C-alpha positions in Angstrom: 98.3 84.9 122.7 100.1 82.7 120.2 99.8 83.2 116.5 97.1 81.4 114.6 98.7 78.7 112.4 97.5 77.7 108.9 96.9 74.1 108.1 99.4 73.7 105.4 97.7 70.7 103.7 94.5 72.8 103.2 96.4 75.9 101.9 98.1 73.8 99.3 94.8 72.5 97.9 93.0 75.8 97.6 93.7 79.0 95.8 92.0 82.4 95.9 90.8 84.6 93.1 91.1 88.4 93.1 87.5 88.8 94.2 88.0 86.4 97.2 86.4 83.2 95.8 88.1 79.9 96.7 89.0 77.5 93.9 89.8 73.8 94.2 90.6 71.0 91.8 87.7 68.8 90.8 87.4 65.4 92.4 88.2 62.2 90.5 90.7 64.1 88.5 93.7 61.8 89.1 95.4 62.4 85.7 97.2 59.1 85.5 94.8 56.6 87.0 92.2 54.5 85.1 91.8 56.8 82.1 90.5 54.3 79.5 87.0 54.2 80.8 86.7 58.0 81.1 85.6 60.0 78.1 87.8 62.7 76.6 85.1 65.3 77.5 85.1 64.2 81.1 88.9 64.2 81.3 88.9 67.7 79.8 86.5 69.0 82.4 88.7 67.7 85.2 91.4 70.2 84.2 89.3 73.2 85.3 89.2 74.6 88.8 85.9 74.6 90.6 84.6 77.1 93.1 84.4 75.8 96.7 80.8 75.4 98.0 79.6 77.8 100.8 79.6 75.1 103.5 83.1 74.0 102.7 84.2 77.6 102.5 83.3 78.2 106.1 85.3 75.1 107.1 88.3 76.2 105.1 88.3 79.7 106.7 88.8 77.9 110.0 91.7 76.0 108.6 93.3 78.9 106.8 92.8 82.0 109.1 94.3 84.4 106.6 91.3 83.9 104.2 88.8 85.2 106.7 90.7 88.4 107.4 
């Protein structure tokens, strides 16, 4: 049986915490694109990492087999 390979694009976009939660960057957070209309509060919130939802978590575990183990 061949080894299970990780989807590299998925693994570069997600990081895990010590307790096993998956974190991702918030959407619409392109730091250099169309910033004038976005409020400072909104731009500040984009910096934080967000926990991945449960449905997406199941999908990511298929893409990154080492997360499910």
